[in-house]
Jmol script that loads the backbone (N, CA, C; Angstrom):
load data "model"
ATOM      1  N   UNK A   1       0.900  -1.184  -0.050  1.00  0.00           N
ATOM      2  CA  UNK A   1       0.074  -0.066  -0.036  1.00  0.00           C
ATOM      3  C   UNK A   1       1.047   1.149  -0.009  1.00  0.00           C
ATOM      4  N   UNK A   2       0.526   2.176  -0.680  1.00  0.00           N
ATOM      5  CA  UNK A   2       1.391   3.348  -1.038  1.00  0.00           C
ATOM      6  C   UNK A   2       0.727   4.410   0.138  1.00  0.00           C
ATOM      7  N   UNK A   3       1.738   5.145   0.568  1.00  0.00           N
ATOM      8  CA  UNK A   3       1.074   6.392   1.514  1.00  0.00           C
ATOM      9  C   UNK A   3       1.904   7.529   1.173  1.00  0.00           C
ATOM     10  N   UNK A   4       1.447   8.724   1.622  1.00  0.00           N
ATOM     11  CA  UNK A   4       2.214   9.871   1.401  1.00  0.00           C
ATOM     12  C   UNK A   4       3.491  10.058   2.313  1.00  0.00           C
ATOM     13  N   UNK A   5       4.644  10.275   1.463  1.00  0.00           N
ATOM     14  CA  UNK A   5       5.771  10.393   2.078  1.00  0.00           C
ATOM     15  C   UNK A   5       6.302  11.714   1.888  1.00  0.00           C
ATOM     16  N   UNK A   6       6.669  12.556   3.174  1.00  0.00           N
ATOM     17  CA  UNK A   6       7.048  13.804   2.961  1.00  0.00           C
ATOM     18  C   UNK A   6       8.602  14.114   3.235  1.00  0.00           C
ATOM     19  N   UNK A   7       9.179  14.656   2.755  1.00  0.00           N
ATOM     20  CA  UNK A   7      10.573  15.054   3.066  1.00  0.00           C
ATOM     21  C   UNK A   7      10.867  15.750   4.413  1.00  0.00           C
ATOM     22  N   UNK A   8      12.020  15.170   5.064  1.00  0.00           N
ATOM     23  CA  UNK A   8      12.035  15.553   6.492  1.00  0.00           C
ATOM     24  C   UNK A   8      12.248  17.053   6.289  1.00  0.00           C
ATOM     25  N   UNK A   9      12.730  17.585   5.668  1.00  0.00           N
ATOM     26  CA  UNK A   9      13.254  18.994   5.306  1.00  0.00           C
ATOM     27  C   UNK A   9      11.941  19.860   5.543  1.00  0.00           C
ATOM     28  N   UNK A  10      10.703  19.296   5.119  1.00  0.00           N
ATOM     29  CA  UNK A  10       9.436  19.769   5.194  1.00  0.00           C
ATOM     30  C   UNK A  10       9.216  20.161   6.717  1.00  0.00           C
ATOM     31  N   UNK A  11       9.432  19.220   7.465  1.00  0.00           N
ATOM     32  CA  UNK A  11       8.928  19.618   9.032  1.00  0.00           C
ATOM     33  C   UNK A  11       9.918  20.431   9.590  1.00  0.00           C
ATOM     34  N   UNK A  12      10.991  20.691   9.089  1.00  0.00           N
ATOM     35  CA  UNK A  12      11.973  21.506   9.819  1.00  0.00           C
ATOM     36  C   UNK A  12      11.410  23.120   9.341  1.00  0.00           C
ATOM     37  N   UNK A  13      11.191  23.238   8.052  1.00  0.00           N
ATOM     38  CA  UNK A  13      10.611  24.375   7.537  1.00  0.00           C
ATOM     39  C   UNK A  13       9.437  24.838   8.124  1.00  0.00           C
ATOM     40  N   UNK A  14       8.548  23.996   8.353  1.00  0.00           N
ATOM     41  CA  UNK A  14       6.985  24.385   8.836  1.00  0.00           C
ATOM     42  C   UNK A  14       7.360  24.643  10.562  1.00  0.00           C
ATOM     43  N   UNK A  15       8.343  23.759  11.130  1.00  0.00           N
ATOM     44  CA  UNK A  15       8.443  24.572  12.672  1.00  0.00           C
ATOM     45  C   UNK A  15       9.240  25.931  12.540  1.00  0.00           C
ATOM     46  N   UNK A  16       9.808  26.079  11.825  1.00  0.00           N
ATOM     47  CA  UNK A  16      10.732  27.273  11.583  1.00  0.00           C
ATOM     48  C   UNK A  16       9.489  28.657  11.084  1.00  0.00           C
ATOM     49  N   UNK A  17       8.639  28.132  10.338  1.00  0.00           N
ATOM     50  CA  UNK A  17       7.742  28.974   9.919  1.00  0.00           C
ATOM     51  C   UNK A  17       6.700  29.608  11.014  1.00  0.00           C
ATOM     52  N   UNK A  18       6.258  28.468  11.617  1.00  0.00           N
ATOM     53  CA  UNK A  18       5.307  28.712  12.821  1.00  0.00           C
ATOM     54  C   UNK A  18       6.155  29.569  14.007  1.00  0.00           C
ATOM     55  N   UNK A  19       7.369  29.203  14.248  1.00  0.00           N
ATOM     56  CA  UNK A  19       8.312  29.858  15.110  1.00  0.00           C
ATOM     57  C   UNK A  19       8.238  31.593  14.871  1.00  0.00           C
ATOM     58  N   UNK A  20       8.603  31.824  13.753  1.00  0.00           N
ATOM     59  CA  UNK A  20       8.626  32.891  13.069  1.00  0.00           C
ATOM     60  C   UNK A  20       7.281  33.965  13.195  1.00  0.00           C
ATOM     61  N   UNK A  21       6.215  32.768  13.047  1.00  0.00           N
ATOM     62  CA  UNK A  21       4.791  33.673  12.821  1.00  0.00           C
ATOM     63  C   UNK A  21       4.246  33.971  14.315  1.00  0.00           C
ATOM     64  N   UNK A  22       4.635  32.983  15.262  1.00  0.00           N
ATOM     65  CA  UNK A  22       4.415  33.299  16.584  1.00  0.00           C
ATOM     66  C   UNK A  22       5.220  34.398  17.381  1.00  0.00           C
ATOM     67  N   UNK A  23       6.252  34.320  16.874  1.00  0.00           N
ATOM     68  CA  UNK A  23       7.269  35.539  17.168  1.00  0.00           C
ATOM     69  C   UNK A  23       6.754  36.994  16.470  1.00  0.00           C
ATOM     70  N   UNK A  24       6.107  36.925  15.566  1.00  0.00           N
ATOM     71  CA  UNK A  24       5.472  38.355  15.293  1.00  0.00           C
ATOM     72  C   UNK A  24       4.385  38.834  15.713  1.00  0.00           C
ATOM     73  N   UNK A  25       3.694  37.897  16.510  1.00  0.00           N
ATOM     74  CA  UNK A  25       2.467  38.202  17.183  1.00  0.00           C
ATOM     75  C   UNK A  25       2.669  39.283  18.223  1.00  0.00           C
ATOM     76  N   UNK A  26       1.468  39.912  18.620  1.00  0.00           N
ATOM     77  CA  UNK A  26       1.627  40.834  19.552  1.00  0.00           C
ATOM     78  C   UNK A  26       1.072  40.059  20.890  1.00  0.00           C
ATOM     79  N   UNK A  27       2.214  39.757  21.754  1.00  0.00           N
ATOM     80  CA  UNK A  27       1.889  38.999  22.704  1.00  0.00           C
ATOM     81  C   UNK A  27       1.159  39.487  23.721  1.00  0.00           C
ATOM     82  N   UNK A  28       1.031  40.823  23.879  1.00  0.00           N
ATOM     83  CA  UNK A  28       0.219  41.488  24.917  1.00  0.00           C
ATOM     84  C   UNK A  28      -1.200  41.297  24.528  1.00  0.00           C
ATOM     85  N   UNK A  29      -1.547  41.252  23.379  1.00  0.00           N
ATOM     86  CA  UNK A  29      -2.804  41.204  22.959  1.00  0.00           C
ATOM     87  C   UNK A  29      -3.317  39.668  22.977  1.00  0.00           C
ATOM     88  N   UNK A  30      -2.239  38.497  22.698  1.00  0.00           N
ATOM     89  CA  UNK A  30      -2.687  37.379  22.830  1.00  0.00           C
ATOM     90  C   UNK A  30      -2.876  36.840  24.306  1.00  0.00           C
ATOM     91  N   UNK A  31      -1.978  37.379  25.171  1.00  0.00           N
ATOM     92  CA  UNK A  31      -2.244  37.138  26.633  1.00  0.00           C
ATOM     93  C   UNK A  31      -3.614  37.627  27.122  1.00  0.00           C
ATOM     94  N   UNK A  32      -4.006  38.941  26.718  1.00  0.00           N
ATOM     95  CA  UNK A  32      -5.326  39.375  26.941  1.00  0.00           C
ATOM     96  C   UNK A  32      -6.595  38.791  26.579  1.00  0.00           C
ATOM     97  N   UNK A  33      -6.524  38.205  25.183  1.00  0.00           N
ATOM     98  CA  UNK A  33      -7.473  37.324  24.783  1.00  0.00           C
ATOM     99  C   UNK A  33      -7.487  36.011  25.347  1.00  0.00           C
ATOM    100  N   UNK A  34      -6.223  35.473  25.713  1.00  0.00           N
ATOM    101  CA  UNK A  34      -6.459  34.099  26.545  1.00  0.00           C
ATOM    102  C   UNK A  34      -7.181  34.537  27.800  1.00  0.00           C
ATOM    103  N   UNK A  35      -6.801  35.347  28.716  1.00  0.00           N
ATOM    104  CA  UNK A  35      -7.443  35.707  29.813  1.00  0.00           C
ATOM    105  C   UNK A  35      -8.851  35.782  29.563  1.00  0.00           C
ATOM    106  N   UNK A  36      -9.188  36.619  28.667  1.00  0.00           N
ATOM    107  CA  UNK A  36     -10.829  37.062  28.359  1.00  0.00           C
ATOM    108  C   UNK A  36     -11.343  35.527  28.455  1.00  0.00           C
ATOM    109  N   UNK A  37     -10.703  34.851  27.262  1.00  0.00           N
ATOM    110  CA  UNK A  37     -11.296  33.530  27.335  1.00  0.00           C
ATOM    111  C   UNK A  37     -11.678  32.507  28.346  1.00  0.00           C
ATOM    112  N   UNK A  38     -10.538  32.626  29.188  1.00  0.00           N
ATOM    113  CA  UNK A  38     -10.434  32.038  30.630  1.00  0.00           C
ATOM    114  C   UNK A  38     -11.730  32.275  31.393  1.00  0.00           C
ATOM    115  N   UNK A  39     -11.829  33.770  31.578  1.00  0.00           N
ATOM    116  CA  UNK A  39     -12.813  34.546  32.398  1.00  0.00           C
ATOM    117  C   UNK A  39     -14.190  34.089  31.864  1.00  0.00           C
ATOM    118  N   UNK A  40     -14.443  34.051  30.502  1.00  0.00           N
ATOM    119  CA  UNK A  40     -15.673  33.797  29.951  1.00  0.00           C
ATOM    120  C   UNK A  40     -15.988  32.324  30.205  1.00  0.00           C
ATOM    121  N   UNK A  41     -14.871  31.277  30.050  1.00  0.00           N
ATOM    122  CA  UNK A  41     -15.276  30.002  30.432  1.00  0.00           C
ATOM    123  C   UNK A  41     -15.642  29.948  31.984  1.00  0.00           C
ATOM    124  N   UNK A  42     -14.780  30.621  32.915  1.00  0.00           N
ATOM    125  CA  UNK A  42     -15.066  30.146  34.253  1.00  0.00           C
ATOM    126  C   UNK A  42     -16.638  30.882  34.753  1.00  0.00           C
ATOM    127  N   UNK A  43     -17.071  31.943  33.857  1.00  0.00           N
ATOM    128  CA  UNK A  43     -18.266  32.682  34.318  1.00  0.00           C
ATOM    129  C   UNK A  43     -19.311  32.100  33.608  1.00  0.00           C
ATOM    130  N   UNK A  44     -19.250  31.095  32.827  1.00  0.00           N
ATOM    131  CA  UNK A  44     -20.251  30.433  32.226  1.00  0.00           C
ATOM    132  C   UNK A  44     -20.832  31.286  31.001  1.00  0.00           C
ATOM    133  N   UNK A  45     -20.264  32.197  30.351  1.00  0.00           N
ATOM    134  CA  UNK A  45     -20.741  32.850  29.361  1.00  0.00           C
ATOM    135  C   UNK A  45     -20.497  32.335  27.994  1.00  0.00           C
ATOM    136  N   UNK A  46     -20.802  33.065  26.940  1.00  0.00           N
ATOM    137  CA  UNK A  46     -20.947  32.273  25.545  1.00  0.00           C
ATOM    138  C   UNK A  46     -19.073  32.808  25.126  1.00  0.00           C
ATOM    139  N   UNK A  47     -18.446  31.725  24.948  1.00  0.00           N
ATOM    140  CA  UNK A  47     -17.130  31.906  24.492  1.00  0.00           C
ATOM    141  C   UNK A  47     -17.107  32.448  22.943  1.00  0.00           C
ATOM    142  N   UNK A  48     -17.905  32.107  22.347  1.00  0.00           N
ATOM    143  CA  UNK A  48     -17.704  32.471  20.888  1.00  0.00           C
ATOM    144  C   UNK A  48     -17.368  33.840  20.501  1.00  0.00           C
ATOM    145  N   UNK A  49     -17.804  34.816  20.776  1.00  0.00           N
ATOM    146  CA  UNK A  49     -17.269  35.955  20.704  1.00  0.00           C
ATOM    147  C   UNK A  49     -16.050  36.162  21.055  1.00  0.00           C
ATOM    148  N   UNK A  50     -15.517  35.780  22.347  1.00  0.00           N
ATOM    149  CA  UNK A  50     -14.176  35.971  22.574  1.00  0.00           C
ATOM    150  C   UNK A  50     -13.214  35.019  21.718  1.00  0.00           C
ATOM    151  N   UNK A  51     -13.793  33.784  21.658  1.00  0.00           N
ATOM    152  CA  UNK A  51     -12.808  33.116  20.587  1.00  0.00           C
ATOM    153  C   UNK A  51     -12.574  33.580  19.309  1.00  0.00           C
ATOM    154  N   UNK A  52     -13.645  34.420  18.507  1.00  0.00           N
ATOM    155  CA  UNK A  52     -13.536  34.844  17.426  1.00  0.00           C
ATOM    156  C   UNK A  52     -12.444  35.995  17.614  1.00  0.00           C
ATOM    157  N   UNK A  53     -12.550  37.038  18.518  1.00  0.00           N
ATOM    158  CA  UNK A  53     -11.705  38.054  18.706  1.00  0.00           C
ATOM    159  C   UNK A  53     -10.079  37.433  19.149  1.00  0.00           C
ATOM    160  N   UNK A  54     -10.032  36.450  19.550  1.00  0.00           N
ATOM    161  CA  UNK A  54      -8.611  35.637  20.008  1.00  0.00           C
ATOM    162  C   UNK A  54      -8.305  35.075  18.576  1.00  0.00           C
ATOM    163  N   UNK A  55      -8.858  34.365  17.694  1.00  0.00           N
ATOM    164  CA  UNK A  55      -8.298  34.120  16.722  1.00  0.00           C
ATOM    165  C   UNK A  55      -7.677  35.318  15.731  1.00  0.00           C
ATOM    166  N   UNK A  56      -8.734  36.159  15.968  1.00  0.00           N
ATOM    167  CA  UNK A  56      -8.227  37.531  14.792  1.00  0.00           C
ATOM    168  C   UNK A  56      -6.773  38.131  15.511  1.00  0.00           C
ATOM    169  N   UNK A  57      -6.689  37.982  16.786  1.00  0.00           N
ATOM    170  CA  UNK A  57      -5.369  38.304  17.101  1.00  0.00           C
ATOM    171  C   UNK A  57      -4.289  37.344  17.152  1.00  0.00           C
ATOM    172  N   UNK A  58      -4.415  36.239  16.427  1.00  0.00           N
ATOM    173  CA  UNK A  58      -3.720  35.126  16.137  1.00  0.00           C
ATOM    174  C   UNK A  58      -3.370  34.222  17.183  1.00  0.00           C
ATOM    175  N   UNK A  59      -4.215  33.942  18.306  1.00  0.00           N
ATOM    176  CA  UNK A  59      -4.313  32.973  19.431  1.00  0.00           C
ATOM    177  C   UNK A  59      -4.245  31.562  18.414  1.00  0.00           C
ATOM    178  N   UNK A  60      -3.463  30.710  18.969  1.00  0.00           N
ATOM    179  CA  UNK A  60      -3.339  29.387  18.280  1.00  0.00           C
ATOM    180  C   UNK A  60      -4.299  28.553  18.955  1.00  0.00           C
ATOM    181  N   UNK A  61      -4.752  27.504  18.111  1.00  0.00           N
ATOM    182  CA  UNK A  61      -5.679  26.124  18.575  1.00  0.00           C
ATOM    183  C   UNK A  61      -4.985  25.726  19.792  1.00  0.00           C
ATOM    184  N   UNK A  62      -3.856  25.324  19.993  1.00  0.00           N
ATOM    185  CA  UNK A  62      -3.253  24.937  20.999  1.00  0.00           C
ATOM    186  C   UNK A  62      -3.522  25.901  22.274  1.00  0.00           C
ATOM    187  N   UNK A  63      -3.167  27.062  22.180  1.00  0.00           N
ATOM    188  CA  UNK A  63      -3.260  27.883  23.259  1.00  0.00           C
ATOM    189  C   UNK A  63      -4.748  27.973  23.721  1.00  0.00           C
ATOM    190  N   UNK A  64      -5.637  27.871  22.821  1.00  0.00           N
ATOM    191  CA  UNK A  64      -7.036  28.069  23.144  1.00  0.00           C
ATOM    192  C   UNK A  64      -7.461  26.648  24.008  1.00  0.00           C
ATOM    193  N   UNK A  65      -6.955  25.514  23.558  1.00  0.00           N
ATOM    194  CA  UNK A  65      -7.139  24.134  24.107  1.00  0.00           C
ATOM    195  C   UNK A  65      -6.615  24.401  25.460  1.00  0.00           C
ATOM    196  N   UNK A  66      -5.052  24.585  25.549  1.00  0.00           N
ATOM    197  CA  UNK A  66      -4.741  24.817  26.917  1.00  0.00           C
ATOM    198  C   UNK A  66      -5.527  25.650  28.171  1.00  0.00           C
ATOM    199  N   UNK A  67      -6.310  26.571  27.433  1.00  0.00           N
ATOM    200  CA  UNK A  67      -6.895  27.466  28.485  1.00  0.00           C
ATOM    201  C   UNK A  67      -8.396  26.578  28.543  1.00  0.00           C
ATOM    202  N   UNK A  68      -8.975  25.893  27.690  1.00  0.00           N
ATOM    203  CA  UNK A  68      -9.770  24.759  27.849  1.00  0.00           C
ATOM    204  C   UNK A  68      -9.792  23.768  28.981  1.00  0.00           C
ATOM    205  N   UNK A  69      -8.387  23.173  29.022  1.00  0.00           N
ATOM    206  CA  UNK A  69      -7.898  22.088  29.610  1.00  0.00           C
ATOM    207  C   UNK A  69      -7.722  22.757  31.235  1.00  0.00           C
ATOM    208  N   UNK A  70      -7.164  23.885  31.205  1.00  0.00           N
ATOM    209  CA  UNK A  70      -7.048  24.461  32.671  1.00  0.00           C
ATOM    210  C   UNK A  70      -8.396  24.557  33.355  1.00  0.00           C
ATOM    211  N   UNK A  71      -9.344  25.477  32.734  1.00  0.00           N
ATOM    212  CA  UNK A  71     -10.620  25.573  33.224  1.00  0.00           C
ATOM    213  C   UNK A  71     -11.425  24.527  33.394  1.00  0.00           C
ATOM    214  N   UNK A  72     -11.614  23.726  32.317  1.00  0.00           N
ATOM    215  CA  UNK A  72     -12.460  22.474  32.157  1.00  0.00           C
ATOM    216  C   UNK A  72     -11.853  21.144  32.733  1.00  0.00           C
ATOM    217  N   UNK A  73     -11.001  21.107  32.893  1.00  0.00           N
ATOM    218  CA  UNK A  73     -10.135  19.906  32.909  1.00  0.00           C
ATOM    219  C   UNK A  73     -10.142  19.068  31.724  1.00  0.00           C
ATOM    220  N   UNK A  74      -9.508  17.756  31.768  1.00  0.00           N
ATOM    221  CA  UNK A  74      -9.390  16.713  30.754  1.00  0.00           C
ATOM    222  C   UNK A  74     -10.237  15.883  30.910  1.00  0.00           C
ATOM    223  N   UNK A  75     -11.152  15.757  29.721  1.00  0.00           N
ATOM    224  CA  UNK A  75     -12.164  14.708  29.863  1.00  0.00           C
ATOM    225  C   UNK A  75     -11.911  13.305  29.773  1.00  0.00           C
ATOM    226  N   UNK A  76     -12.146  12.563  30.502  1.00  0.00           N
ATOM    227  CA  UNK A  76     -11.614  11.199  30.496  1.00  0.00           C
ATOM    228  C   UNK A  76     -13.037  10.451  30.299  1.00  0.00           C
ATOM    229  N   UNK A  77     -13.293   9.692  29.294  1.00  0.00           N
ATOM    230  CA  UNK A  77     -14.686   8.876  29.169  1.00  0.00           C
ATOM    231  C   UNK A  77     -14.636   7.890  30.107  1.00  0.00           C
ATOM    232  N   UNK A  78     -15.856   7.689  30.823  1.00  0.00           N
ATOM    233  CA  UNK A  78     -15.814   6.743  31.871  1.00  0.00           C
ATOM    234  C   UNK A  78     -15.975   5.395  31.164  1.00  0.00           C
ATOM    235  N   UNK A  79     -15.235   4.534  31.709  1.00  0.00           N
ATOM    236  CA  UNK A  79     -15.294   2.952  31.142  1.00  0.00           C
ATOM    237  C   UNK A  79     -16.355   2.247  32.030  1.00  0.00           C
ATOM    238  N   UNK A  80     -17.319   1.715  31.111  1.00  0.00           N
ATOM    239  CA  UNK A  80     -18.414   0.862  31.696  1.00  0.00           C
ATOM    240  C   UNK A  80     -18.423  -0.305  31.067  1.00  0.00           C
ATOM    241  N   UNK A  81     -18.432  -1.203  31.989  1.00  0.00           N
ATOM    242  CA  UNK A  81     -18.713  -2.618  31.344  1.00  0.00           C
ATOM    243  C   UNK A  81     -19.981  -3.202  31.821  1.00  0.00           C
TER     244      UNK A  81
END
end "model"
wireframe off; spacefill off
backbone 0.3
color backbone group
């Protein structure tokens, strides 16, 4: 069976590209948006408007996920037999 093979250099290029992108962001805005998101989650408010603003300020999916994990915890499906 054939599968997609990527040149290992592509990984390095992507890591470098993401690093440059994250370095170019306004970290004060990113931190403010993450705090707003955490406050909305804790307060039981609609997070979508805050989330949209966060994405516009280049907050990453991983950073958003970290906030969700900090506020709500990590979901573990109960094992039922």
